[in-house]
C-alpha positions in Angstrom: -64.0 -38.1 -26.0 -60.4 -37.2 -27.1 -59.6 -33.5 -27.3 -57.5 -31.9 -29.9 -54.2 -30.5 -28.3 -54.5 -26.8 -27.4 -52.2 -25.7 -30.2 -54.5 -27.3 -32.8 -56.0 -24.5 -34.8 -59.8 -25.0 -34.0 -58.7 -24.2 -30.5 -56.2 -20.9 -31.5 -57.1 -19.1 -34.5 -60.0 -21.3 -37.2 -62.8 -22.0 -34.5 -64.2 -18.2 -35.5 -63.8 -18.4 -39.1 -66.3 -17.9 -41.5 -65.9 -21.8 -42.9 -65.9 -23.3 -39.6 -68.8 -21.1 -38.5 -70.5 -22.4 -41.7 -70.1 -25.8 -41.4 -71.3 -25.9 -37.3 -74.8 -23.7 -38.8 -74.1 -20.0 -38.3 -74.1 -18.4 -40.8 -71.6 -15.7 -41.1 -71.9 -12.5 -42.9 -69.9 -13.1 -46.0 -70.6 -16.3 -47.4 -67.5 -18.4 -47.2 -65.9 -20.1 -50.8 -63.5 -22.9 -51.7 -63.3 -24.8 -54.7 -63.0 -28.6 -55.2 -59.6 -29.1 -57.1 -58.2 -25.7 -56.3 -54.9 -26.6 -56.1 -53.0 -28.4 -58.8 -53.1 -28.2 -62.4 -55.4 -25.0 -63.2 -52.1 -23.3 -61.6 -49.6 -21.9 -63.0 -47.6 -22.0 -59.8 -48.4 -25.5 -59.3 -47.1 -26.5 -63.4 -44.1 -24.5 -63.0 -43.2 -25.8 -59.2 -43.8 -29.2 -60.9 -41.0 -28.6 -63.4 -38.8 -27.3 -61.1 -38.6 -30.2 -58.7 -39.6 -33.9 -61.0 -41.6 -32.9 -64.1 -45.2 -33.2 -65.0 -44.4 -37.2 -65.8 -44.0 -38.1 -61.9 -46.3 -40.0 -60.4 -48.6 -37.7 -58.3 -48.8 -40.4 -56.0 -45.0 -39.5 -55.4 -45.6 -35.5 -55.3 -48.0 -36.1 -52.7 -45.6 -37.6 -50.3 -43.3 -35.1 -49.8 -43.9 -33.1 -47.2 -42.6 -30.0 -48.9 -44.3 -30.2 -52.4 -47.8 -31.1 -50.8 -47.6 -28.0 -48.3 -46.6 -26.0 -50.7 -49.2 -26.7 -53.6 -52.3 -27.2 -51.0 -51.3 -23.2 -49.5 -51.4 -21.9 -53.5 -54.3 -20.9 -54.4 -55.3 -19.9 -50.6 -52.3 -17.1 -51.8 -53.8 -16.0 -55.3 -57.7 -16.6 -54.5 -58.2 -15.5 -51.6 -60.7 -18.7 -50.4 -61.4 -18.7 -47.3 -60.2 -22.9 -47.0 -57.4 -24.7 -48.1 -58.0 -28.4 -49.1 -54.9 -31.0 -48.3 -53.5 -31.7 -51.6 -53.6 -35.7 -51.9 -55.1 -38.5 -53.7 -57.5 -40.6 -52.3 -55.3 -43.4 -53.2 -52.8 -42.2 -51.2 -53.8 -44.4 -48.3 -53.9 -47.8 -50.2 -50.3 -46.8 -51.5 -49.2 -46.8 -47.8 -51.4 -49.3 -46.6 -49.3 -51.9 -49.4 -51.3 -51.7 -52.3 -49.3 -51.6 -55.9 -51.1 -48.8 -57.4 -50.2 -45.3 -59.5 -51.5 -42.6 -61.1 -50.9 -43.4 -65.0 -51.4 -40.0 -66.8 -53.9 -39.5 -68.9 -55.7 -42.8 -67.1 -56.1 -41.9 -64.0 -55.6 -45.0 -60.2 -54.1 -48.1 -61.9 -54.2 -50.8 -59.7 -51.3 -53.4 -60.9 -53.9 -56.5 -59.1 -57.9 -55.4 -59.0 -59.7 -58.0 -56.4 -62.6 -59.2 -58.0 -63.3 -62.3 -56.0 -63.8 -63.5 -52.1 -60.4 -64.8 -52.2 -58.6 -61.7 -53.8 -60.5 -59.3 -51.0 -59.3 -61.7 -47.8 -55.9 -61.8 -49.4 -56.1 -58.2 -49.5 -57.5 -57.7 -46.0 -54.8 -59.4 -44.3 -52.4 -56.3 -44.7 -52.9 -54.7 -41.2 -54.0 -51.2 -41.7 -52.4 -50.3 -38.6 -49.5 -50.5 -40.1 -50.5 -46.9 -41.5 -50.2 -45.5 -38.3 -46.4 -45.0 -38.8 -46.6 -45.2 -43.0 -48.1 -41.6 -42.8 -45.9 -39.4 -41.2 -45.0 -37.9 -44.4 -49.0 -36.6 -45.0 -49.1 -35.5 -41.3 -45.8 -33.6 -41.7 -46.9 -32.1 -44.7 -50.8 -31.3 -42.4 -47.9 -29.8 -40.1 -45.9 -27.6 -42.6 -49.3 -26.4 -44.0 -50.6 -25.3 -40.7 -47.7 -23.3 -40.3 -47.8 -21.7 -43.8 -51.7 -20.9 -43.5 -50.7 -18.9 -40.2 -48.6 -16.1 -42.6 -51.3 -16.2 -45.2 -53.7 -12.5 -44.1 -55.1 -13.0 -39.9 -53.7 -16.4 -40.1 -57.0 -17.7 -39.5 -57.7 -19.8 -42.6 -58.5 -23.4 -42.1 -57.5 -26.7 -44.0 -59.9 -29.1 -45.0 -58.6 -32.7 -44.4 -60.0 -35.0 -46.6 -60.1 -38.5 -47.6 -62.1 -41.1 -50.4 -64.8 -42.7 -49.3 -64.7 -46.7 -48.7 -67.5 -47.4 -51.9 -65.0 -45.5 -54.4 -61.9 -46.5 -53.1 -63.3 -49.9 -53.3 -64.5 -49.5 -56.9 -60.9 -49.2 -58.2 -59.5 -51.7 -56.4 -62.1 -54.0 -57.9 -62.1 -52.5 -61.1 -58.3 -51.9 -61.7 -58.3 -48.5 -63.0 -61.2 -45.8 -63.5 -64.8 -46.8 -64.8 -67.6 -45.5 -66.4 -70.2 -47.5 -64.8 -68.3 -49.7 -62.2 -70.0 -52.6 -62.8 -66.9 -54.8 -61.8 -67.5 -53.4 -58.1 -71.2 -53.7 -58.4 -70.9 -56.7 -59.6 -68.6 -58.2 -57.1 -71.1 -56.5 -54.3 -74.3 -58.6 -56.1 -72.6 -62.1 -56.6 -70.7 -61.7 -52.9 -72.2 -59.4 -50.4 -69.9 -60.6 -47.6 -67.0 -60.4 -49.2 -68.1 -57.0 -50.7 -68.7 -56.0 -47.1 -65.0 -57.6 -45.7 -63.6 -54.9 -48.9 -65.9 -52.2 -47.5 -64.9 -52.2 -43.7 -61.3 -52.3 -45.2 -61.1 -49.5 -46.7 -63.4 -48.0 -44.6 -60.7 -48.1 -41.7 -57.9 -47.3 -43.9 -59.1 -44.3 -45.6 -60.1 -42.9 -41.6 -56.9 -43.7 -40.8 -55.8 -41.3 -43.4 -58.5 -39.0 -42.4 -57.5 -38.9 -38.7 -53.9 -38.3 -39.4 -54.8 -34.7 -41.2 -57.3 -33.9 -38.2 -54.7 -34.5 -35.1 -52.1 -32.7 -37.0 -54.0 -29.6 -37.9 -57.0 -30.0 -40.4 -60.1 -27.9 -38.7 -62.7 -29.7 -40.9 -62.7 -33.8 -42.5 -64.8 -33.9 -45.9 -65.2 -37.3 -47.1 -65.1 -37.7 -51.1 -67.8 -40.4 -52.2 -67.0 -40.0 -56.3 -68.5 -43.0 -57.7 -71.9 -43.4 -55.2 -74.1 -42.3 -57.9 -73.6 -45.3 -59.6 -75.4 -47.5 -57.1 -79.5 -47.3 -56.0 -81.0 -46.4 -53.2 -81.2 -49.6 -51.7 -77.7 -51.2 -52.5 -76.5 -47.6 -51.6 -78.1 -48.2 -48.1 -77.4 -51.5 -47.2 -73.6 -52.1 -48.5 -72.2 -48.8 -48.8 -73.7 -46.3 -46.2 -72.6 -48.2 -43.0 -69.2 -48.1 -44.7 -68.8 -44.8 -45.2 -70.3 -44.0 -41.7 -67.2 -46.1 -40.5 -64.8 -43.8 -42.0 -66.4 -40.5 -40.6 -66.4 -42.4 -37.3 -62.8 -42.2 -37.3 -62.9 -38.6 -36.5 -66.2 -37.9 -35.1 -64.6 -38.3 -31.4 -62.2 -35.6 -32.1 -63.4 -32.3 -29.7 -61.9 -29.0 -29.6 -61.2 -27.3 -26.1 -65.3 -25.9 -26.4 -66.0 -29.4 -26.7 -67.4 -29.3 -30.3 -66.4 -31.9 -32.9 -64.3 -31.4 -35.8 -67.2 -30.4 -38.7 -67.7 -32.7 -41.2 -68.7 -32.9 -44.5 -70.2 -35.7 -46.9 -69.9 -35.4 -50.4 -71.0 -37.6 -53.6 -71.0 -37.4 -57.0 -74.5 -38.2 -59.3 -75.7 -38.7 -55.7 -79.1 -36.9 -56.4 -81.1 -40.2 -55.6 -79.4 -41.1 -52.4 -79.4 -37.5 -50.2 -82.2 -39.1 -48.0 -79.1 -41.6 -47.1 -76.1 -39.8 -47.0 -76.6 -37.7 -43.7 -74.2 -40.0 -41.8 -74.5 -37.2 -38.9 -72.9 -35.1 -40.0 -72.6 -31.1 -40.4 -72.4 -30.2 -44.1 -73.6 -32.3 -47.3 -71.8 -31.0 -50.3 -74.1 -31.1 -53.4 -73.1 -31.6 -57.1 -74.4 -29.4 -59.4 -77.2 -31.5 -60.7 -79.8 -30.7 -58.1 -80.2 -27.2 -57.0 -79.4 -26.7 -53.4 -82.7 -26.2 -51.9 -83.9 -29.1 -53.9 -81.5 -31.3 -52.3 -81.9 -29.9 -48.6 -85.2 -31.2 -49.3 -84.2 -34.5 -50.3 -81.8 -35.2 -46.9 -84.7 -33.8 -44.8 -82.0 -32.8 -42.0 -80.6 -29.9 -40.5 -77.6 -29.5 -42.5 -75.4 -26.9 -43.9 -75.2 -27.6 -47.7 -72.0 -26.9 -49.5 -72.0 -26.3 -53.8 -72.9 -26.1 -56.1 -72.1 -24.3 -59.3 -71.5 -26.6 -62.5 -67.8 -26.5 -63.6 -68.8 -26.6 -67.1 -69.9 -22.3 -66.2 -66.3 -21.2 -65.8 -65.3 -20.7 -69.8 -68.5 -19.1 -69.5 -68.9 -15.1 -70.2 -68.8 -13.2 -66.9 -72.2 -12.4 -67.4 -73.7 -15.8 -67.3 -71.3 -17.0 -64.1 -72.7 -13.9 -62.5 -75.7 -15.0 -63.0 -75.3 -18.5 -61.9 -73.3 -17.5 -58.8 -76.5 -15.8 -58.0 -79.0 -18.6 -58.5 -76.9 -21.2 -56.8 -76.5 -18.2 -53.5 -80.3 -18.0 -53.7 -80.6 -21.6 -53.5 -78.6 -21.9 -50.6 -79.9 -19.2 -48.8 -83.0 -21.7 -47.3 -80.4 -23.8 -45.1 -79.3 -23.1 -41.8 -75.6 -22.2 -43.7 -73.9 -22.5 -47.0 -70.5 -23.0 -48.1 -70.0 -21.6 -51.8 -68.3 -24.0 -53.9 -68.4 -25.7 -57.7 -70.3 -28.8 -57.9 -66.6 -30.9 -58.6 -63.4 -30.3 -59.0 -61.7 -26.8 -60.9 -61.0 -28.3 -64.7 -57.3 -28.2 -65.5 -58.3 -25.5 -68.4 -59.8 -22.9 -66.0 -58.6 -19.6 -66.2 -57.1 -19.3 -62.8 -58.3 -15.3 -63.1 -62.1 -16.2 -63.2 -61.9 -18.5 -60.2 -60.1 -14.9 -57.8 -63.1 -12.8 -59.3 -66.0 -15.7 -58.2 -64.6 -15.0 -54.8 -64.7 -11.4 -54.5 -68.3 -12.0 -55.9 -69.0 -13.9 -52.9 -67.6 -12.0 -50.9 -69.4 -9.2 -52.1 -73.1 -10.5 -51.9 
């Protein structure tokens, strides 16, 4: 297995951090906490940065590809909240754009693909784009990670790890097929049923693209890797097992062989939204399974039926409630997570843009105090 370079943070500063220890199953004395979407629209410093640089209406994919901006935005919540990890600021659609797909983020809409993939011929045209070209095109992402690692080394004791992330193949394919966000992902599910061979070619291609994106982040300094499947919950279990799980495994395989100086691999995290019926199929040889707010952590662990760390799962809706309600919800989540080998406290999905940042800081303090 290829070893990470000697200067990689897992070999120098983050290997004994709370987060990495928890992901690897060694429950630390203090529960680590970070928040999905902790960087970005909920922070006034993010909005000010966007105003000073290019304005809030610029396509976010462009911002993600400016290393200085992506790095600074990644670091902002670590400085403000004292979270136990940074999550790389980017977007799951970035590798698709770099691979040659005409995609943009429309304000108020989300990802919009100029030419949706609806037929086997469409799939053939798409997969003719060689993902190997990403190895050069991903340089802005690599540089952003390098700058972030330098920045994290200057915060606190310098041991805060960076989490790399990528979108799961099904979520990327669902956007490619629908051409924009969809409530039920009918177009993607239809292609999967009507043309399963074409669907599987599409899923393998998206796995290759997103896997390269993930590997680039890890090679440059990310200490863990999380695969996000935003739309997996729209599928029945058997369709997920047959037509989605193999591609997700392929994406994770892109970093599965990378090991630190002790021979231990980079921790892998798998997270799906609305995936309560799929947990038994989501342990794709990962170290941690993320759980959304719908299923209690202890119940999810029973369904996963594997010795994994769990991550989550405070309901984001609670963030707008009185502190007494938030505190009770924190205790409930931590009690449910106590049955796992280790628990990483998080939300059950992303931070809403309207969230008061002071609430997140107070949650971090409360989790660390328990």
